[in-house]
C-alpha positions in Angstrom: -11.3 14.7 7.2 -13.1 11.2 7.7 -15.8 12.1 4.9 -16.7 9.5 2.1 -14.6 9.9 -1.1 -15.7 11.9 -3.9 -13.5 10.1 -6.3 -15.6 8.5 -9.2 -14.8 5.3 -11.6 -16.8 4.0 -14.2 -18.4 1.0 -13.0 -20.5 -0.8 -15.6 -20.9 2.2 -17.7 -22.3 4.3 -14.8 -20.2 6.7 -12.6 -20.2 5.1 -9.1 -19.0 6.4 -5.9 -15.9 4.5 -5.0 -16.2 2.7 -1.6 -12.2 2.8 -1.2 -8.8 2.1 -2.8 -7.3 -0.9 -3.7 -3.5 -0.9 -3.4 -0.8 -3.6 -4.7 2.4 -3.9 -3.3 4.6 -4.5 -6.7 7.5 -6.9 -5.2 8.8 -10.5 -5.6 7.3 -12.4 -2.4 11.0 -13.4 -1.7 11.9 -9.7 -0.9 9.3 -9.4 1.6 10.7 -12.5 3.7 11.6 -11.4 7.5 14.3 -8.8 7.0 17.7 -9.7 8.3 18.5 -6.8 10.9 22.2 -7.2 9.5 20.8 -7.1 5.7 22.9 -4.6 3.5 21.0 -2.6 1.2 23.8 -2.6 -1.3 23.5 -6.5 -1.8 20.4 -7.4 -2.7 18.8 -10.5 -4.1 18.4 -10.9 -7.6 14.5 -10.9 -8.3 12.9 -13.6 -10.4 11.6 -11.7 -13.7 9.5 -14.5 -14.7 7.5 -14.7 -11.7 7.3 -10.9 -11.5 5.6 -10.7 -15.1 3.1 -13.8 -14.4 2.4 -12.7 -10.8 1.9 -9.2 -11.9 -0.4 -10.2 -14.7 -2.7 -12.3 -12.7 -3.3 -9.4 -10.5 -4.0 -7.2 -13.6 -6.6 -9.8 -14.8 -8.3 -10.3 -11.6 -8.5 -6.4 -11.0 -9.8 -5.8 -14.6 -12.4 -8.6 -14.6 -14.1 -6.7 -11.7 -13.9 -3.9 -13.2 -11.8 -2.0 -10.6 -8.6 -0.1 -10.5 -5.9 0.2 -8.4 -2.7 2.2 -7.1 0.3 -0.3 -7.6 3.2 0.7 -4.8 6.2 -0.2 -7.1 9.3 -1.3 -5.6 12.5 0.1 -6.9 14.0 -3.0 -7.4 11.3 -4.0 -9.7 11.2 -1.1 -11.6 14.8 -1.5 -12.7 14.1 -5.1 -13.2 11.1 -5.4 -15.4 10.3 -1.6 -16.6 8.0 -2.8 -19.2 5.8 -4.4 -16.2 5.4 -1.2 -14.6 4.5 0.6 -18.0 1.6 -2.0 -18.6 0.1 -1.7 -15.1 0.0 2.3 -16.0 -1.4 1.7 -19.5 -3.9 -0.4 -17.7 -4.9 2.9 -16.3 -3.6 2.2 -12.5 -1.9 4.5 -10.6 1.8 4.2 -10.1 3.5 4.9 -6.4 7.0 4.2 -4.8 7.5 1.3 -2.2 11.0 2.4 -1.6 14.0 1.5 -3.5 14.6 -1.6 -1.9 12.3 -4.0 0.1 13.9 -2.9 3.4 12.5 -0.5 6.4 13.5 2.8 5.7 15.7 3.0 8.9 18.1 0.4 8.0 19.8 2.6 5.1 21.3 5.9 6.1 19.1 8.8 5.9 21.2 10.8 3.3 21.5 7.3 1.2 18.0 6.9 1.5 17.0 10.4 0.1 19.4 9.8 -2.8 18.1 6.3 -3.6 14.7 7.7 -3.3 15.7 10.6 -5.8 16.6 8.1 -8.3 13.6 5.7 -7.7 11.1 8.8 -8.6 13.1 9.5 -11.7 13.1 6.0 -12.7 9.5 5.8 -12.2 8.6 8.9 -14.2 11.0 7.8 -16.8 9.0 4.5 -17.2 5.2 5.7 -16.9 5.8 9.8 -17.9 4.5 11.0 -14.6 6.1 11.5 -11.2 4.6 9.3 -8.1 2.7 11.2 -5.6 2.2 8.2 -3.2 4.7 6.5 -0.9 4.4 3.2 1.1 7.0 1.6 3.5 8.1 -1.8 2.7 6.9 -4.0 5.8 4.5 -0.9 6.7 7.7 -0.3 8.9 7.0 3.3 10.2 7.6 4.4 13.7 6.1 7.1 15.4 9.0 9.2 15.9 10.4 8.5 12.2 9.3 12.3 11.1 12.4 12.2 9.1 10.8 10.1 6.3 8.1 12.7 5.7 10.6 15.1 5.2 12.1 13.6 2.7 9.0 12.6 0.8 8.1 16.4 1.1 11.5 17.5 -0.6 10.9 15.1 -3.2 7.5 16.4 -4.4 5.5 13.4 -2.7 1.5 14.2 -1.7 0.9 11.1 0.6 1.7 8.4 2.7 -0.1 5.2 2.9 2.0 3.4 5.5 0.0 3.7 9.1 -2.4 1.5 10.4 -3.9 2.3 13.7 -3.6 -1.3 15.1 -0.9 -3.4 16.9 0.6 -6.5 15.3 3.9 -7.9 16.7 5.3 -6.6 13.6 3.9 -3.3 12.5 1.1 -0.8 13.5 1.3 2.6 15.3 -2.1 2.0 17.5 -2.8 5.4 18.7 -2.6 6.9 15.2 -5.8 8.5 13.6 -7.9 6.1 11.6 -8.7 8.7 8.8 -6.8 10.8 6.6 -4.7 13.3 8.3 -1.6 15.7 8.2 1.0 14.1 10.8 2.4 16.2 13.4 6.4 17.5 12.5 7.2 15.8 15.8 4.9 12.8 16.2 3.4 10.9 13.3 0.5 9.3 15.8 -0.3 12.9 16.3 -2.6 15.2 13.3 -2.6 18.8 12.9 -4.8 21.1 10.7 -2.2 21.1 7.6 0.9 19.9 6.4 3.0 18.9 3.3 2.1 15.4 3.5 -1.5 13.4 3.7 -1.1 10.1 5.5 -3.9 7.9 4.3 -3.9 5.1 6.8 -5.0 1.1 6.3 -8.6 0.2 7.1 -9.0 -1.2 10.6 -12.1 -2.0 12.4 -13.6 -0.7 14.5 -13.0 2.9 12.7 -15.1 5.2 15.5 -13.3 4.3 18.4 -10.1 5.5 20.3 -9.0 2.0 20.9 -6.7 0.3 18.4 -8.4 -1.4 15.7 -8.0 -4.9 14.3 -6.2 -5.3 11.3 -8.6 -6.4 8.2 -7.2 -4.5 5.2 -5.4 -7.3 3.6 -2.1 -9.5 3.1 -2.7 -12.5 5.7 -5.8 -10.5 7.5 -7.6 -11.0 4.2 -7.2 -14.9 4.4 -7.7 -15.1 8.1 -11.2 -13.4 8.5 -14.2 -15.3 7.5 -15.4 -13.3 4.2 -18.6 -12.5 5.5 -17.6 -11.1 8.6 -14.8 -9.4 7.0 -17.0 -7.4 4.6 -19.5 -6.6 7.6 -16.2 -4.9 9.3 -15.9 -2.7 6.0 -19.4 -1.9 5.7 -19.1 -0.7 9.1 -16.5 1.8 8.3 -18.1 3.1 4.8 -21.3 3.4 7.1 -19.3 5.8 9.3 -17.8 7.8 6.3 -14.4 6.0 6.1 -13.5 5.0 2.6 -11.4 1.7 2.5 -7.9 1.6 2.1 -7.0 -1.9 1.2 -3.7 -4.0 0.1 -2.5 -7.0 -1.5 0.8 -8.4 -2.4 1.4 -10.6 -5.5 2.2 -13.6 -3.1 -1.0 -13.5 -1.3 -2.8 -14.8 -4.1 -0.6 -17.9 -4.3 -1.7 -21.0 -2.9 1.4 -23.1 -3.7 5.0 -21.1 -2.8 8.4 -22.5 -3.0 9.4 -23.6 0.8 12.4 -21.7 1.9 14.7 -23.3 4.7 14.0 -22.4 8.2 11.2 -19.7 7.7 10.6 -17.4 10.6 7.6 -17.2 12.3 6.8 -14.3 10.4 7.2 -15.9 7.3 5.3 -18.8 8.2 2.2 -16.4 9.0 2.6 -13.9 6.2 3.6 -16.1 3.5 1.9 -19.6 4.0 -0.9 -19.5 6.7 -3.9 -19.7 4.8 -2.5 -19.1 1.4 -5.2 -21.2 -0.3 -7.7 -18.9 0.8 -6.1 -15.8 -0.9 -7.3 -15.7 -4.3 -10.9 -16.3 -3.4 -10.9 -13.8 -0.8 -9.4 -11.2 -3.2 -12.3 -12.0 -5.3 -15.1 -11.5 -2.7 -13.5 -7.9 -1.9 -13.6 -7.2 -5.8 -17.1 -8.1 -6.5 -18.4 -6.8 -2.8 -16.9 -3.2 -3.1 -16.2 -0.6 -5.8 -12.5 0.1 -5.6 -10.1 2.5 -7.4 -7.2 4.2 -6.9 -5.8 6.1 -3.9 -5.6 9.3 -6.3 -9.3 9.1 -7.3 -10.6 7.9 -4.0 -9.1 10.7 -1.9 -9.1 13.3 -4.9 -10.6 16.2 -3.0 -7.9 16.0 -0.5 -5.0 15.4 -2.5 -6.2 18.4 -4.9 -6.1 20.8 -2.4 -2.5 19.6 -1.2 -1.5 20.0 -5.3 -3.0 23.4 -5.3 -0.6 24.7 -2.2 2.2 22.9 -4.1 1.6 24.9 -7.2 
């Protein structure tokens, strides 16, 4: 499975092999603040509609100016609040995928209720853009190796891939022993792979890609801002030389150098929202200039086509 992508995009008028997938977690940055363990999924904060419109259009402009495409993992709360923005993203040729109904780790919602909300989310996205999403990403990359129930729900709802796992360790997320290339998760342990399955896991890029040890997080967010740009590109090019297409991510808030200061931010919020914020837009533009990036669907088209043929 660790072969270079066969997906193609029009780059400067010429068909060119993609270096990897660019993904956008479409959310209000306030939704992504460190979650309260006692948070009630039924009582969610009101989203800033104007900010969602402006931040999404800023990302669209940056991606378009570099002749790239992306997969937008759309939070259900966002789709319900500004459906016209989601429609605008789809009209621009980007893939629409699901980022869960609300921005909480799935484990914080009762499983039967989560499945009900996910069904509503799928129906909503389909009503907005005309096609059902085939991709999913959990908020906060919050997926534990024993949470196979989530993949069971995704399969029942017709999803073909998940892009949540990262074979690294951070204080907040990561499954260090997971594969670093697309794989079919074992039905008893997400960190183990098997020969086939209903859901393809498409992990985030880490470095190095070729060792059994956990990789370093380099795929986006705070890490995109923290690493020196030439070194970041060198790590990513090393992955490509070994046949590992990139899977990168960005949040709207990652491109904002000035954000509203919240009261009593946690250590996680200080790092993810504020640390190195002034370098975010420059790092993002550097990656767009350096690599040929497209959607997850196009980058991993051959693997997803095999799954789709089995589902028919």
